[in-house]
C-alpha positions as CSV (number, residue, x, y, z in Angstrom):
1,M,0.0,0.0,0.0
2,N,1.3,3.5,-0.7
3,I,-0.1,7.0,-0.3
4,Q,-0.9,9.2,-3.2
5,Y,-1.2,12.3,-1.1
6,F,-1.3,13.4,2.6
7,I,-2.2,17.0,3.5
8,I,-3.4,18.9,6.6
9,S,-5.9,21.8,6.4
10,K,-8.1,23.8,8.7
11,S,-11.2,22.2,7.1
12,S,-12.5,20.4,4.0
13,S,-15.7,19.4,2.2
14,I,-16.7,16.7,-0.2
15,D,-19.3,17.5,-2.8
16,Q,-22.1,14.8,-2.6
17,N,-22.8,14.9,-6.3
18,S,-19.3,14.9,-7.8
19,N,-17.3,13.4,-4.9
20,L,-14.8,16.3,-5.3
21,L,-12.7,17.2,-2.3
22,S,-12.2,20.8,-1.4
23,L,-9.5,21.9,1.1
24,F,-9.7,25.2,3.0
25,E,-6.6,26.9,4.5
26,V,-3.9,24.3,4.0
27,I,-1.6,24.4,7.0
28,E,2.2,24.7,6.5
29,E,3.0,26.5,9.8
30,I,1.1,28.0,12.7
31,N,2.0,31.1,14.7
32,I,0.0,31.5,17.9
33,K,-0.1,34.5,20.3
34,S,-0.7,33.3,23.8
35,S,-0.2,34.4,27.4
36,A,2.4,32.6,29.5
37,S,-0.3,31.2,31.8
38,T,-2.3,29.6,29.0
39,S,-2.4,25.8,29.1
40,A,-2.6,23.7,25.9
41,I,-4.4,25.4,22.9
42,N,-6.4,23.0,20.7
43,I,-6.0,23.8,17.0
44,P,-8.7,22.1,14.9
45,V,-7.4,20.4,11.7
46,T,-8.5,18.1,9.0
47,C,-6.1,15.4,7.9
48,I,-6.6,13.9,4.4
49,A,-4.7,11.0,2.9
50,C,-5.4,9.0,-0.3
51,F,-4.2,5.4,-0.3
52,N,-3.6,3.5,-3.5
53,R,-4.6,-0.2,-3.7
54,P,-1.7,-2.6,-3.8
55,I,-1.4,-3.5,-7.6
56,S,-1.3,-7.2,-7.0
57,Q,-4.6,-7.3,-5.1
58,E,-7.9,-6.9,-7.0
59,K,-10.3,-8.3,-4.4
60,K,-11.9,-6.4,-1.5
61,I,-9.2,-5.8,1.1
62,S,-9.4,-4.3,4.6
63,L,-6.3,-2.9,6.3
64,S,-5.6,-0.8,9.4
65,I,-3.5,2.3,9.5
66,N,-1.8,3.9,12.5
67,F,-2.1,7.7,12.7
68,K,0.3,9.4,15.1
69,L,1.1,12.9,16.2
70,V,4.6,13.5,17.7
71,I,6.7,16.4,18.6
72,E,10.2,16.2,17.1
73,N,12.8,14.8,19.6
74,E,10.2,13.6,22.1
75,E,9.5,10.0,22.9
76,V,5.8,10.0,23.8
77,P,3.3,10.7,21.0
78,I,0.6,13.3,21.6
79,F,-1.9,10.8,20.1
80,N,-1.6,7.4,18.5
81,E,-4.7,5.8,17.0
82,N,-5.6,3.0,14.6
83,Y,-8.2,3.4,11.8
84,P,-9.6,0.8,9.4
85,I,-9.4,1.4,5.6
86,H,-11.4,-0.7,3.1
87,F,-10.7,-1.1,-0.6
88,D,-13.9,-2.2,-2.4
89,I,-13.5,-4.5,-5.4
90,N,-13.9,-1.7,-8.0
91,H,-12.0,1.0,-6.2
92,A,-8.3,1.7,-6.9
93,R,-8.1,4.3,-4.1
94,F,-9.3,5.0,-0.6
95,R,-9.6,8.6,0.7
96,F,-9.2,8.9,4.5
97,R,-10.4,12.1,6.2
98,L,-9.9,12.7,10.0
99,N,-11.1,15.8,11.9
100,T,-9.0,16.2,15.0
101,Q,-7.2,18.8,17.1
102,I,-3.5,19.5,17.8
103,P,-3.0,20.2,21.5
104,V,-0.3,22.8,21.4
105,S,1.5,23.5,24.7
106,K,4.9,24.6,23.4
107,T,6.8,25.8,20.3
108,G,8.1,22.9,18.2
109,K,7.9,20.8,15.1
110,Y,4.7,18.7,15.3
111,I,4.7,15.8,12.9
112,F,1.8,13.7,11.8
113,Q,2.8,10.2,10.8
114,I,1.0,7.3,9.0
115,T,2.1,3.7,9.2
116,E,0.3,0.5,8.4
117,S,-0.8,-1.0,11.8
118,G,1.8,-3.5,13.0
119,H,4.6,-2.1,10.9
120,T,7.2,0.5,11.7
121,E,7.9,1.9,8.2
122,I,6.5,5.4,7.9
123,L,4.3,5.6,4.8
124,A,3.9,9.4,5.0
125,Q,4.6,12.3,7.4
126,Y,3.5,15.9,7.5
127,P,5.6,18.3,9.7
128,I,4.1,21.6,10.9
129,N,6.2,24.2,12.7
130,I,4.2,25.7,15.5
131,T,5.5,28.8,17.2
132,L,4.0,30.3,20.4
133,T,4.7,33.9,21.1
134,N,3.6,36.4,23.8
C-alpha cells in the first residue's frame, strides 16, 4: 500500500454529487499568540490521505493504519490511533479524512505520521512548525 497524497488543512468538504474534495486553508506552519499562563491550545485540523490499492490485489481488502502525532525529539506521541481502511473491489483508491485537534503546549515541530498497523515503516509524514509567542 502506498499513499498518493497526505495533507493537513483547517477544514474540508466533499461534494455529494461529484465526490470532489475541497481543502480550505492548507496548513504549513502555525504562529499563535498566547499568554504565558495559558495551558494547551487546541487547534482544529482536517487530515486527508489518499491510499492506492496494492497493484497485485484486485479483491476487496481491509487494512488498518496507525495515525500518530509526535513532537520532534520527544519519545511519547501526543496521540496514536488505529483506523480501518477498506478497498472495495472496483475502487483503486481509498480517501481517508480525519477531523482532529492539535493540542499545542509549546513551540516545536509537530509531525503527523502514518504507518500500516503492526509495521514501523512510515508511509507518510507531515511536519508543521508551530510557534507560540507572547
